[in-house]
Backbone as numpy.savetxt, mean C-alpha at the origin, in Angstrom:
# Nx Ny Nz CAx CAy CAz Cx Cy Cz
15.42 -38.85 -24.39 14.80 -38.42 -23.09 15.41 -37.36 -22.56
16.47 -36.55 -22.70 17.11 -35.40 -22.18 16.34 -34.38 -23.17
16.33 -34.78 -24.67 15.79 -33.80 -25.52 14.39 -33.81 -25.52
13.57 -34.74 -24.95 12.10 -34.41 -24.67 11.82 -33.62 -23.56
12.61 -33.88 -22.31 12.92 -32.78 -21.03 13.31 -31.55 -21.66
14.19 -31.21 -22.37 14.71 -29.92 -22.75 13.54 -29.00 -23.65
12.60 -29.76 -24.49 11.59 -29.52 -25.37 10.64 -28.87 -24.46
10.02 -29.74 -23.46 9.13 -29.31 -22.59 9.73 -28.20 -21.69
10.93 -28.20 -21.21 11.33 -27.06 -20.38 11.32 -25.58 -21.33
11.85 -25.93 -22.64 11.79 -24.70 -23.45 10.22 -24.07 -23.59
9.42 -25.01 -23.82 7.85 -24.57 -24.18 7.42 -24.23 -22.74
7.79 -24.57 -21.59 7.16 -23.89 -20.28 7.71 -22.49 -20.31
9.03 -22.36 -20.58 9.83 -21.03 -20.42 9.34 -20.09 -21.30
8.99 -20.49 -22.70 8.43 -19.41 -23.56 6.90 -19.00 -23.39
6.13 -20.12 -22.77 4.96 -19.70 -22.23 4.65 -19.01 -21.21
5.69 -19.22 -20.09 5.51 -18.65 -18.92 5.99 -16.99 -19.17
6.96 -17.10 -20.35 7.24 -15.63 -20.38 6.31 -14.86 -21.31
5.46 -15.44 -21.90 4.12 -14.83 -22.60 3.07 -14.48 -21.78
2.67 -15.71 -20.91 1.91 -15.36 -19.79 2.25 -14.26 -18.75
3.57 -14.17 -18.66 3.91 -12.70 -17.66 3.68 -11.36 -18.64
3.94 -11.60 -19.85 3.78 -10.27 -20.57 2.39 -9.82 -20.78
1.41 -10.87 -20.53 -0.31 -10.57 -20.66 -0.35 -10.12 -19.12
0.27 -10.57 -18.26 -0.37 -10.12 -16.80 0.45 -8.86 -16.58
1.54 -8.64 -16.78 2.54 -7.65 -16.30 1.74 -6.35 -16.04
0.98 -5.68 -17.24 0.43 -4.56 -17.41 -0.63 -4.16 -16.04
-1.07 -5.63 -15.69 -2.35 -5.46 -14.38 -1.79 -6.40 -13.66
-0.55 -6.37 -13.26 -0.07 -7.03 -12.15 -0.55 -6.91 -10.73
-0.24 -5.46 -10.55 -0.86 -4.89 -9.32 -2.11 -5.46 -8.92
-3.19 -5.61 -9.72 -4.58 -5.80 -9.48 -4.46 -7.28 -9.25
-3.69 -8.27 -10.17 -3.69 -9.65 -9.85 -3.36 -9.76 -8.60
-2.31 -9.16 -8.05 -1.67 -9.57 -6.65 -2.52 -8.88 -5.84
-3.36 -7.80 -6.08 -4.02 -7.25 -4.83 -5.42 -8.27 -4.69
-5.94 -8.80 -5.81 -6.61 -9.92 -5.74 -6.42 -11.33 -4.99
-5.20 -11.58 -5.12 -4.43 -12.70 -4.47 -4.73 -12.21 -2.96
-4.13 -11.22 -2.60 -3.82 -10.76 -1.24 -5.47 -10.49 -0.41
-6.19 -10.18 -1.17 -7.82 -9.86 -0.82 -8.20 -11.18 -0.55
-7.94 -12.12 -1.47 -8.60 -13.23 -1.29 -8.04 -14.25 -0.10
-6.62 -13.74 0.03 -6.09 -14.33 1.16 -6.84 -13.94 2.60
-6.85 -12.60 2.56 -7.23 -12.19 3.81 -8.93 -12.58 3.98
-9.60 -12.80 2.95 -11.16 -13.09 3.38 -11.12 -14.57 3.38
-10.54 -15.44 3.01 -10.45 -16.85 2.90 -10.89 -17.60 4.16
-10.63 -17.22 5.45 -11.28 -17.73 6.68 -12.78 -17.21 6.69
-13.09 -15.97 6.27 -14.39 -15.94 6.26 -15.29 -16.92 5.23
-14.68 -16.74 4.25 -15.35 -17.72 3.05 -15.51 -18.96 3.47
-14.60 -19.69 4.44 -14.63 -20.79 4.59 -15.56 -21.26 5.90
-15.91 -20.28 6.73 -17.05 -20.31 7.59 -18.48 -19.99 6.91
-18.32 -19.43 5.93 -19.60 -18.80 5.16 -20.20 -20.17 4.21
-19.10 -20.66 3.97 -19.49 -21.63 2.85 -20.24 -22.82 3.07
-20.05 -23.03 4.42 -20.56 -24.16 5.20 -22.07 -24.09 5.20
-22.49 -22.56 5.00 -23.80 -22.36 5.44 -24.76 -22.16 4.12
-23.90 -21.55 3.09 -24.38 -21.21 1.69 -23.88 -21.71 0.49
-22.87 -22.33 0.70 -22.12 -22.98 -0.50 -21.00 -22.11 -0.91
-20.16 -22.58 -1.72 -18.88 -22.15 -1.90 -19.22 -20.88 -2.97
-20.21 -20.94 -3.87 -20.50 -19.78 -5.08 -21.29 -18.79 -4.33
-22.27 -18.91 -3.41 -23.05 -17.89 -3.01 -22.11 -17.13 -1.81
-21.19 -17.96 -1.22 -20.53 -17.36 -0.01 -19.51 -16.55 -0.76
-18.85 -16.81 -1.96 -17.66 -16.12 -2.81 -18.35 -14.69 -3.00
-19.64 -14.93 -3.84 -20.35 -13.70 -4.42 -20.71 -12.56 -3.14
-20.98 -13.18 -2.15 -21.66 -12.20 -1.05 -20.32 -11.56 -0.37
-19.04 -12.20 -0.43 -17.84 -11.74 0.11 -17.43 -10.49 -0.81
-17.33 -10.92 -2.20 -17.19 -10.07 -3.49 -17.85 -8.57 -3.16
-19.00 -8.72 -2.82 -19.69 -7.59 -2.96 -19.72 -6.97 -1.59
-19.24 -7.63 -0.58 -18.75 -7.08 0.78 -17.49 -6.36 0.68
-16.35 -6.92 0.01 -15.36 -6.45 -0.54 -15.46 -5.05 -1.16
-16.41 -4.97 -2.16 -16.65 -3.99 -3.08 -17.13 -2.57 -2.22
-18.17 -3.25 -1.35 -18.69 -1.79 -0.53 -17.69 -1.37 0.59
-16.86 -2.36 1.22 -15.96 -1.75 2.10 -14.61 -1.50 1.79
-13.88 -2.14 0.62 -12.96 -1.96 0.55 -12.67 -1.26 -0.84
-13.29 -1.66 -2.03 -13.18 -1.26 -3.35 -13.49 0.33 -3.47
-14.80 0.23 -3.02 -15.27 1.88 -3.32 -14.61 3.06 -2.53
-14.41 2.48 -1.10 -13.89 3.51 -0.43 -12.08 3.74 -1.02
-11.69 2.90 -1.37 -10.32 2.79 -1.81 -10.54 4.06 -3.45
-11.43 3.58 -4.09 -11.73 4.53 -5.26 -11.97 6.18 -5.09
-12.93 6.27 -3.97 -13.28 7.50 -3.25 -11.95 8.32 -3.07
-11.34 7.57 -2.10 -9.98 8.25 -1.49 -9.05 8.56 -2.70
-8.87 7.45 -3.38 -7.83 7.64 -4.91 -8.38 8.88 -5.33
-9.70 9.08 -5.87 -10.13 10.22 -6.41 -9.93 11.46 -5.74
-10.34 11.44 -4.56 -9.58 12.55 -3.49 -8.41 13.27 -3.61
-7.43 12.20 -3.49 -5.94 12.28 -3.50 -5.36 12.73 -4.84
-5.94 12.20 -5.79 -5.40 12.93 -7.31 -6.07 14.10 -7.48
-7.30 14.31 -7.16 -7.98 16.02 -7.20 -6.90 16.60 -6.27
-6.77 16.54 -5.15 -6.02 17.25 -4.28 -4.60 17.39 -4.97
-3.83 16.25 -5.42 -2.57 16.40 -6.08 -2.67 17.39 -7.24
-3.75 17.30 -8.28 -3.73 17.93 -9.35 -3.93 19.34 -9.10
-4.86 19.67 -7.99 -5.18 20.88 -7.56 -3.93 21.81 -6.98
-3.35 21.02 -6.17 -1.78 21.42 -5.43 -0.66 21.94 -6.84
-0.74 20.90 -7.41 0.13 21.23 -8.68 -0.33 22.36 -9.66
-1.42 22.55 -10.08 -2.01 23.85 -10.66 -1.89 24.88 -9.74
-2.18 24.92 -8.38 -2.15 26.23 -7.73 -0.35 26.65 -7.70
0.32 25.57 -7.56 1.80 26.10 -7.46 2.21 26.54 -9.13
1.61 26.49 -10.09 2.02 26.76 -11.36 1.76 28.25 -11.39
0.52 28.97 -10.68 -0.22 30.34 -10.67 0.76 30.89 -9.61
1.24 32.05 -10.18 2.06 32.59 -9.20 1.51 33.29 -8.00
0.03 33.78 -8.17 -0.47 34.28 -7.33 -1.51 33.35 -6.38
-1.64 32.13 -6.69 -2.22 31.17 -6.11 -2.14 31.10 -4.78
-0.80 30.85 -4.38 -0.45 30.49 -2.95 0.72 31.42 -2.55
0.26 32.34 -1.69 1.01 33.22 -1.19 2.02 33.08 -0.22
3.22 32.56 -0.58 4.36 32.13 0.40 5.39 32.82 1.10
5.13 34.19 0.42 6.24 35.10 0.59 6.14 35.63 2.36
5.07 35.81 2.72 4.76 35.96 4.28 5.23 35.03 5.04
5.33 33.56 4.43 5.49 32.61 5.47 7.08 32.40 5.35
7.66 32.66 4.10 9.33 32.58 3.82 9.81 33.89 4.73
9.02 34.95 4.99 9.71 35.83 5.56 9.66 35.62 6.99
8.71 34.85 7.52 8.78 34.67 9.12 9.71 33.79 9.44
9.58 32.73 8.34 10.79 31.59 8.73 12.13 32.20 8.51
12.45 33.31 7.58 13.70 34.10 7.69 13.84 34.81 9.17
12.72 35.71 9.52 13.10 35.88 10.70 13.29 35.33 12.05
12.58 34.06 12.30 12.97 33.24 13.08 14.10 32.47 13.18
14.72 31.87 11.86 15.82 31.31 11.65 17.00 31.63 11.00
16.62 32.80 10.21 17.78 33.13 9.43 18.18 32.64 8.23
16.94 31.62 7.87 17.33 30.79 6.65 16.34 31.41 5.41
16.70 31.25 4.31 15.90 31.63 3.15 15.33 30.27 2.60
14.23 30.24 2.38 13.54 29.08 1.74 12.59 29.37 0.63
12.78 28.72 -0.52 12.05 28.95 -1.44 10.80 27.92 -1.38
9.79 28.13 -0.80 8.73 27.12 -0.50 7.91 27.03 -1.62
7.55 27.60 -2.50 7.13 27.35 -3.72 7.79 26.17 -4.61
8.90 26.58 -4.88 9.75 25.66 -5.64 9.80 24.08 -5.17
9.96 24.24 -3.48 10.12 22.81 -3.23 8.89 21.83 -2.98
7.78 22.75 -2.72 6.74 22.09 -3.02 6.13 21.25 -4.03
6.52 22.26 -5.17 6.31 21.99 -6.36 7.42 20.58 -7.15
8.27 20.95 -6.71 9.47 19.41 -6.88 8.76 18.09 -6.51
8.21 18.33 -5.13 7.48 17.37 -4.21 6.42 16.73 -4.72
5.43 17.41 -5.11 4.17 17.21 -5.80 4.36 16.28 -7.14
5.29 16.93 -7.78 5.51 16.60 -9.22 6.27 14.97 -9.16
7.27 14.88 -8.09 7.96 13.44 -8.09 6.60 12.65 -7.74
6.11 13.03 -6.70 4.58 12.04 -6.38 3.93 11.82 -7.57
3.28 12.70 -8.24 2.31 12.33 -9.24 3.16 11.58 -10.37
4.58 11.94 -10.85 5.00 11.23 -11.60 5.23 9.64 -11.11
5.38 9.54 -10.07 5.68 8.21 -9.51 4.56 7.23 -9.48
3.64 7.80 -8.81 2.36 7.21 -8.56 1.15 7.35 -9.54
1.09 8.32 -10.45 0.23 8.38 -11.78 0.52 8.55 -12.85
1.87 8.54 -13.02 2.76 8.86 -14.17 2.59 10.11 -14.91
2.42 11.23 -14.03 2.29 12.56 -14.53 1.07 13.13 -14.71
0.77 14.26 -13.88 -0.58 14.86 -14.01 -1.28 14.69 -15.36
-0.68 14.86 -16.51 -1.25 14.72 -17.98 -1.69 13.63 -18.14
-1.07 12.31 -17.54 -1.79 11.23 -17.97 -2.99 10.53 -16.89
-3.55 11.32 -16.25 -4.49 11.01 -15.46 -5.88 10.43 -15.73
-6.10 10.66 -17.19 -7.34 10.18 -17.61 -7.08 8.69 -18.19
-6.02 8.66 -18.70 -5.46 7.37 -19.05 -5.14 6.39 -17.95
-4.74 7.05 -16.60 -4.37 6.35 -15.63 -5.99 5.72 -15.10
-7.03 6.80 -14.98 -8.34 6.41 -14.38 -8.83 5.28 -15.50
-8.63 5.33 -16.77 -9.09 4.31 -17.47 -8.64 3.09 -17.26
-7.32 2.78 -16.91 -6.56 1.61 -16.49 -6.98 0.96 -15.21
-7.34 2.12 -14.10 -7.73 1.65 -12.95 -9.23 0.92 -13.02
-9.94 1.32 -13.96 -11.23 0.98 -14.29 -11.33 -0.30 -14.74
-10.37 -0.53 -15.60 -10.07 -1.98 -16.27 -9.54 -3.00 -14.97
-8.54 -2.42 -14.34 -8.06 -3.14 -13.28 -8.93 -3.55 -12.24
-9.60 -2.64 -11.61 -10.56 -2.89 -10.50 -11.58 -4.08 -11.47
-12.13 -3.91 -12.61 -12.91 -4.88 -13.02 -12.26 -6.29 -12.85
-10.98 -6.46 -13.38 -10.09 -7.69 -13.27 -10.03 -8.27 -11.97
-9.87 -7.16 -11.12 -9.44 -7.60 -9.67 -10.89 -8.24 -9.09
-12.07 -7.79 -9.35 -13.47 -8.26 -8.77 -13.36 -9.75 -9.24
-13.37 -9.94 -10.46 -13.63 -11.06 -11.28 -12.79 -12.27 -10.46
-11.43 -11.93 -10.46 -10.39 -12.64 -10.08 -10.71 -13.07 -8.54
-10.95 -12.13 -7.52 -11.35 -12.10 -6.30 -12.60 -13.44 -6.14
-13.25 -13.10 -6.94 -14.76 -14.15 -6.97 -13.87 -15.66 -6.94
-13.14 -15.97 -8.13 -12.48 -17.33 -8.28 -11.40 -17.71 -7.59
-10.70 -16.71 -6.95 -9.78 -17.06 -6.05 -10.58 -17.39 -4.49
-11.82 -16.96 -4.42 -12.49 -17.26 -3.03 -12.97 -18.90 -3.39
-13.63 -18.70 -4.48 -14.43 -19.86 -4.83 -13.54 -21.10 -4.91
-12.46 -20.96 -5.63 -11.65 -22.29 -6.25 -10.21 -22.10 -5.79
-9.85 -21.32 -4.69 -8.27 -20.98 -4.16 -7.91 -22.32 -3.79
-8.60 -23.14 -3.04 -8.01 -24.21 -2.28 -7.62 -25.07 -3.45
-8.69 -25.21 -4.34 -8.30 -26.22 -5.46 -7.00 -25.80 -6.06
-6.77 -24.48 -6.26 -5.35 -24.07 -6.91 -4.22 -24.17 -6.08
-4.39 -24.02 -4.72 -3.41 -24.51 -3.77 -3.03 -25.91 -3.83
-4.10 -26.72 -3.99 -4.13 -28.19 -4.07 -3.05 -28.43 -5.52
-3.49 -28.10 -6.62 -2.88 -28.22 -8.08 -1.42 -27.67 -7.89
-1.07 -26.72 -7.13 0.30 -26.12 -7.18 1.12 -26.92 -6.10
0.56 -27.41 -5.11 1.37 -28.33 -4.33 1.59 -29.88 -4.97
0.73 -30.15 -5.80 0.94 -31.58 -6.60 2.06 -31.11 -7.88
2.14 -29.81 -8.42 2.72 -29.74 -9.33 4.27 -29.15 -9.15
4.40 -28.51 -7.88 5.67 -28.16 -7.18 6.43 -29.21 -6.78
7.62 -29.24 -7.73 8.55 -30.52 -7.22 9.25 -30.28 -5.80
8.41 -30.25 -4.65 9.04 -30.43 -3.29 8.49 -31.23 -2.49
9.26 -31.92 -1.60 8.55 -32.78 -0.57 7.49 -32.25 0.16
6.43 -33.20 0.69 5.24 -32.41 1.18 5.65 -31.76 2.61
6.61 -32.53 3.12 6.74 -31.90 4.53 7.54 -30.39 4.23
8.56 -30.08 3.01 8.94 -28.85 3.19 7.81 -27.71 2.84
6.83 -28.51 1.88 6.03 -27.43 1.41 5.00 -27.08 2.69
4.82 -28.04 3.43 4.00 -27.91 4.57 4.48 -26.89 5.64
5.89 -26.72 5.92 6.59 -25.73 6.18 6.64 -24.25 5.67
6.74 -24.35 4.08 6.86 -23.22 3.42 5.45 -22.43 3.63
4.46 -23.09 3.43 3.21 -22.45 3.36 2.59 -22.21 4.75
3.03 -22.78 5.75 2.80 -22.26 7.23 3.70 -21.11 7.43
4.84 -21.14 6.89 5.74 -19.72 7.12 5.17 -18.68 6.30
4.83 -18.90 5.18 4.45 -17.61 4.33 2.91 -17.21 4.92
2.24 -17.94 5.37 0.91 -17.47 5.87 1.20 -16.56 7.23
2.07 -17.06 7.84 2.55 -16.48 9.45 3.00 -15.07 8.88
4.24 -15.31 8.29 4.66 -13.73 7.75 3.68 -12.99 7.05
2.81 -13.34 6.10 2.02 -12.33 5.60 0.90 -11.89 6.45
0.38 -12.75 7.25 -0.45 -11.97 8.21 0.14 -10.70 8.91
1.18 -11.19 9.44 2.04 -10.15 10.19 2.43 -8.96 9.66
2.98 -8.99 8.09 2.80 -7.68 7.52 1.75 -7.34 7.23
0.27 -7.67 7.26 -0.67 -7.02 6.81 -1.16 -6.51 8.18
-1.08 -7.13 9.09 -1.78 -6.67 10.51 -0.85 -5.62 11.22
0.54 -5.97 11.27 1.78 -5.25 11.75 2.10 -4.16 11.33
1.94 -4.08 9.81 2.68 -3.02 9.10 1.62 -2.38 8.26
0.85 -2.93 7.23 0.15 -2.49 6.36 -1.18 -1.73 7.23
-1.88 -2.49 8.05 -2.94 -1.96 8.77 -2.60 -0.70 9.71
-1.63 -0.91 10.59 -0.97 0.00 11.49 -0.71 1.52 10.57
-0.10 1.50 9.56 0.39 2.52 8.95 -1.03 3.10 8.01
-1.98 2.22 7.71 -3.42 2.88 7.07 -4.14 3.73 8.36
-3.87 3.06 9.19 -4.91 3.56 10.25 -4.25 4.66 11.11
-2.78 4.97 11.10 -2.24 5.97 11.86 -2.19 7.30 10.84
-2.18 7.00 9.32 -2.15 8.13 8.44 -3.59 8.68 8.49
-4.68 8.00 8.61 -5.81 8.49 8.57 -6.35 9.26 9.68
-5.74 8.80 10.89 -5.82 9.35 12.00 -5.37 10.52 12.11
-4.19 10.57 11.53 -3.25 12.05 11.41 -4.07 12.74 10.12
-4.76 12.32 9.36 -5.60 13.10 8.47 -6.67 13.87 8.87
-7.25 13.10 10.00 -8.34 13.79 10.58 -7.82 15.18 11.04
-6.96 14.79 11.63 -5.99 16.51 12.57 -6.13 17.18 11.30
-5.49 16.92 10.14 -5.39 17.91 9.25 -6.62 18.51 8.65
-7.63 17.71 8.36 -8.88 18.24 8.20 -9.60 19.07 9.08
-9.63 18.71 10.14 -10.15 19.51 11.41 -9.62 20.70 11.47
-8.27 20.92 11.35 -7.95 22.26 11.08 -7.78 23.18 10.33
-8.23 22.29 9.10 -8.45 23.42 7.88 -7.45 23.56 7.37
-6.13 22.36 6.98 -4.87 22.39 6.41 -5.38 22.09 4.96
-5.21 22.81 4.04 -5.45 22.59 2.28 -4.90 21.27 1.92
-5.55 20.79 0.93 -5.29 19.55 0.32 -5.02 18.28 1.25
-5.79 18.24 2.57 -5.45 17.21 3.37 -5.85 15.96 2.91
-6.59 15.66 1.76 -6.60 14.29 1.29 -5.29 13.83 0.73
-4.69 14.70 -0.10 -3.26 14.31 -0.34 -2.13 14.08 0.32
-2.26 14.94 1.60 -1.16 14.88 2.71 -1.73 13.86 3.35
-3.04 13.44 3.78 -3.40 12.01 4.48 -2.62 10.78 3.51
-2.55 10.81 2.28 -2.14 9.72 1.53 -0.67 9.64 1.76
-0.07 10.94 1.80 1.54 10.84 1.95 1.98 10.71 3.37
0.99 10.81 4.29 0.97 10.19 5.60 0.95 8.37 5.91
0.11 8.15 5.09 0.00 6.57 4.90 1.09 5.97 4.51
1.71 6.37 3.39 3.13 6.02 3.01 4.00 6.42 4.23
4.19 7.44 4.84 5.14 7.40 5.98 4.88 6.80 6.99
3.43 6.38 6.99 3.34 5.60 8.51 4.09 4.14 8.16
4.56 3.74 7.13 5.17 2.40 7.05 6.89 2.62 7.46
7.32 3.92 7.61 8.53 4.17 8.14 8.62 4.37 9.75
9.41 3.34 10.33 9.43 3.59 11.46 10.15 4.76 12.19
10.08 5.17 13.30 10.42 6.48 13.91 10.09 7.80 13.42
10.47 7.73 12.01 9.90 9.03 11.29 8.49 9.26 11.20
7.92 8.38 10.34 6.46 8.65 9.99 5.75 9.61 9.75
4.25 9.78 10.46 3.76 11.15 9.81 3.92 12.40 10.48
4.99 12.25 11.27 5.46 13.48 12.05 5.73 14.50 10.96
6.50 13.85 9.95 7.05 14.81 8.64 6.12 15.57 8.00
4.50 15.43 8.28 3.71 16.08 7.73 2.78 16.84 8.97
2.41 15.89 9.60 1.84 17.06 10.73 2.26 18.10 11.41
3.61 17.90 11.71 4.41 18.88 12.63 4.50 20.19 11.49
5.32 20.03 10.38 5.09 21.19 9.27 3.76 21.72 9.10
2.77 21.32 9.25 1.43 21.60 8.87 1.05 22.48 10.25
1.37 21.99 11.31 1.04 22.80 12.70 1.86 24.40 12.52
3.30 24.08 11.87 4.11 25.38 11.87 3.42 26.06 10.88
2.82 25.57 9.69 2.24 26.32 8.71 1.01 27.20 9.09
0.50 26.51 10.27 -1.12 27.17 10.69 -0.59 28.45 11.87
0.65 28.03 12.33 1.25 29.08 13.06 1.57 30.34 12.39
2.21 29.90 11.47 2.81 31.08 10.36 1.78 31.87 9.70
0.65 31.42 9.72 -0.50 32.30 9.03 -1.54 32.87 9.98
-1.03 32.77 10.99 -1.73 33.37 12.19 -3.15 32.81 12.61
-2.72 31.59 12.54 -4.06 30.52 13.30 -3.32 29.66 14.37
-2.93 30.32 15.54 -2.13 29.85 16.53 -3.05 28.71 17.33
-4.25 29.06 17.52 -5.12 27.79 18.27 -5.24 26.66 17.34
-5.31 26.83 16.03 -5.30 25.50 15.26 -4.08 24.87 15.14
-2.87 25.73 15.21 -1.72 25.24 15.38 -1.28 24.11 16.73
-1.74 24.83 17.80 -1.34 24.32 19.05 -2.32 23.09 19.11
-3.53 23.03 18.51 -4.63 21.55 18.68 -3.89 20.79 17.69
-3.45 20.82 16.43 -2.76 19.94 15.48 -1.59 19.67 16.31
-0.50 20.15 16.73 0.43 19.76 17.56 0.33 18.77 18.46
-0.56 19.33 19.46 -1.20 18.47 20.82 -1.60 16.91 20.20
-2.62 17.01 18.88 -3.22 15.99 18.27 -2.27 14.98 17.82
-1.09 15.53 17.44 -0.12 14.55 16.72 0.76 14.02 17.63
1.07 14.84 18.68 2.21 14.31 19.60 1.34 13.55 20.55
-0.25 13.51 20.88 -0.46 12.27 21.73 -1.45 11.23 21.08
-2.41 11.60 20.12 -3.45 11.00 19.61 -2.63 10.15 18.30
-1.93 10.64 17.66 -1.14 9.82 16.04 -0.20 9.40 17.12
0.45 9.59 17.60 1.61 8.75 18.54 1.21 7.49 19.18
0.11 7.76 19.71 -0.85 6.94 20.71 -0.98 5.62 19.70
-1.59 6.21 18.61 -2.03 5.02 17.72 -1.00 3.90 17.24
0.21 4.78 17.15 1.26 4.07 16.58 1.62 2.83 17.85
1.85 3.83 18.97 2.36 2.96 20.09 1.69 1.78 20.74
0.25 2.03 20.75 -0.47 0.95 21.14 -1.08 -0.18 20.04
-1.05 0.34 18.70 -1.55 -0.64 17.85 -0.17 -1.79 17.17
0.80 -0.93 17.37 1.92 -1.86 16.63 2.25 -3.03 17.68
2.47 -2.90 18.70 2.77 -3.88 19.52 1.87 -4.73 19.85
0.69 -4.74 19.62 -0.20 -5.51 19.46 -0.37 -6.33 18.37
-0.31 -5.92 17.23 -0.47 -6.34 15.89 0.41 -6.98 15.28
1.81 -6.75 15.76 3.16 -7.53 15.09 3.39 -8.67 15.84
3.27 -9.58 15.15 3.93 -11.10 15.74 5.49 -11.12 15.51
6.03 -11.02 16.63 7.48 -10.99 16.65 8.34 -12.04 16.28
7.57 -13.02 16.10 8.28 -14.24 15.57 8.56 -14.23 14.20
7.59 -13.34 13.31 7.55 -13.31 11.83 7.55 -11.90 11.59
8.34 -11.03 12.32 8.51 -9.70 11.98 9.61 -9.41 11.05
9.35 -8.26 10.14 10.28 -8.15 9.20 10.98 -6.68 9.87
12.25 -6.76 9.44 13.28 -5.52 9.51 12.47 -4.42 9.14
12.71 -2.97 9.97 12.19 -2.01 9.39 12.73 -1.56 7.92
14.20 -1.90 7.77 14.68 -1.52 6.55 13.85 -2.42 5.43
13.60 -3.36 5.44 12.99 -4.04 4.30 11.33 -3.70 4.05
10.71 -3.16 5.09 9.62 -2.43 4.85 9.70 -1.44 4.11
10.66 -0.64 4.43 10.92 0.83 3.69 11.27 0.38 2.10
12.21 -0.54 1.69 12.35 -0.88 0.86 11.11 -1.51 0.15
10.21 -2.39 0.85 9.19 -2.95 0.34 8.05 -1.54 -0.45
8.07 -0.65 0.54 6.99 0.51 0.31 7.52 1.38 -0.83
8.69 1.78 -0.96 9.06 2.53 -1.83 9.29 1.42 -3.29
9.89 0.63 -3.14 9.83 -0.19 -4.42 8.54 -0.66 -5.01
7.77 -0.94 -4.36 6.39 -1.39 -4.54 5.56 -0.16 -5.18
5.75 1.09 -4.60 5.19 2.27 -5.35 5.82 2.43 -6.59
7.30 2.33 -6.96 7.41 2.37 -8.07 7.35 1.66 -9.31
6.94 0.22 -8.70 6.76 -0.82 -9.70 5.16 -0.64 -10.09
4.39 -0.72 -8.86 2.85 -1.14 -8.91 2.00 0.14 -8.77
2.90 1.28 -8.64 1.90 2.48 -8.13 1.29 2.53 -6.86
0.22 3.58 -6.47 -0.31 3.40 -5.28 -0.23 1.87 -4.66
-0.70 1.09 -5.24 -0.99 -0.36 -4.69 0.07 -0.94 -4.18
1.39 -0.35 -4.73 2.68 -1.08 -4.07 2.67 -0.69 -2.96
2.03 0.27 -2.15 2.03 0.50 -0.82 2.17 -0.83 0.19
1.14 -1.62 -0.45 0.53 -2.93 0.47 1.05 -3.93 -0.59
1.29 -4.16 -1.28 1.81 -5.28 -2.12 3.41 -5.35 -1.84
4.08 -4.32 -2.26 5.56 -4.53 -1.86 6.11 -5.11 -0.59
5.46 -4.80 0.51 6.07 -5.32 1.72 5.80 -6.40 1.92
4.35 -7.16 1.46 3.88 -8.44 1.76 4.77 -9.39 0.62
5.08 -8.87 -0.54 5.77 -9.88 -1.23 7.22 -10.00 -0.75
7.85 -9.17 -0.21 8.99 -9.06 0.64 8.97 -10.13 1.81
7.97 -9.98 2.42 7.67 -10.87 3.41 7.38 -12.48 3.00
6.95 -12.66 2.00 6.86 -14.10 1.15 8.20 -14.23 0.94
8.91 -13.43 0.20 10.27 -13.68 -0.23 11.19 -14.38 1.04
11.00 -13.63 2.20 11.95 -13.83 3.14 11.48 -15.34 3.80
10.21 -15.67 3.75 9.68 -16.81 4.19 10.37 -18.05 3.38
10.67 -17.73 2.01 10.92 -18.78 1.02 12.30 -18.99 1.16
13.05 -17.83 1.36 14.27 -18.15 1.85 14.51 -18.84 3.28
13.84 -18.50 3.83 14.27 -19.30 5.30 13.88 -20.63 5.19
12.84 -20.93 4.52 12.46 -22.59 4.27 13.41 -22.79 3.55
14.09 -22.58 2.74 15.41 -22.98 1.72 16.44 -23.12 2.65
16.65 -22.17 3.52 17.98 -22.14 4.26 17.71 -23.51 5.23
16.68 -23.53 6.20 16.53 -24.58 7.06 16.26 -25.89 6.47
15.91 -26.09 5.06 15.68 -27.49 4.75 16.47 -27.75 3.49
17.50 -26.94 3.37 18.42 -27.17 2.06 19.19 -28.82 2.05
19.44 -29.38 3.22 19.81 -30.93 3.09 18.92 -31.58 2.70
17.49 -31.41 2.73 16.43 -32.37 2.55 16.31 -32.14 0.98
16.88 -31.24 0.47 16.24 -31.10 -1.33 17.31 -31.81 -2.02
């Protein structure tokens, strides 16, 4: 009997490893489809009572493509183009004239700063992390096309058969039903808290700040907006790291009106976005510590690329839920 169990466990382990190897190259899109299916499930649950599970899932997939996938692809293309243009401009000695700005900084502060080298280092670090290097953009776009196609198909089946999969998983998992109920309830609560209280707030705050950059004519505003979305996950610091230097930049190139407008816009509108939305959206009972969010964002970007901005914090939130359920029910296992 032990030999039979051992053989089954070995086969399960080997096949799990092979399955992971097949899924790993597109793991970010796989997890993204699960998260989108989770977010859309309440809508699908209501809609299927009217038109059935197949048509309701198809309608929501089309809805997701139009309102989520296509805008993300458009924003992603603009970010990549801006990052590429900025990197190329920094390679050309006369493309960006920073000498006047550096002289004014030295005049006001007495510090000598090499802006061109600093920006070049920042942009290259960003592109290497999220795109695999500027030279690999074509292959990255091909991978994105395949990944988006996979995400769309998976999203349809997760919406259509997601509840069947959850029932199968509950039956297969060797845990008491009561503990599984607590686990799923905790995961559901924490996941929604992360999505609404951190992911949504960071995206809205970054986009609002990006509007200010676009209105005032800051170069490569799409790239910097994406950076501000990332920074929106970081408490206290946030988007001010971008919009404040941008207002100083506008002042140094003799555009004081635009500089003052961006400063006031950032200090009032952008700050209010965070101060108003976050207390409303965050569920204190399932909130994650800010340090966990930062680790999730940075680690997620390193593992999944740009999609890791959203996937990383959610995965850590789920991990926290599993640990809490394990801790609270250890004696019952």
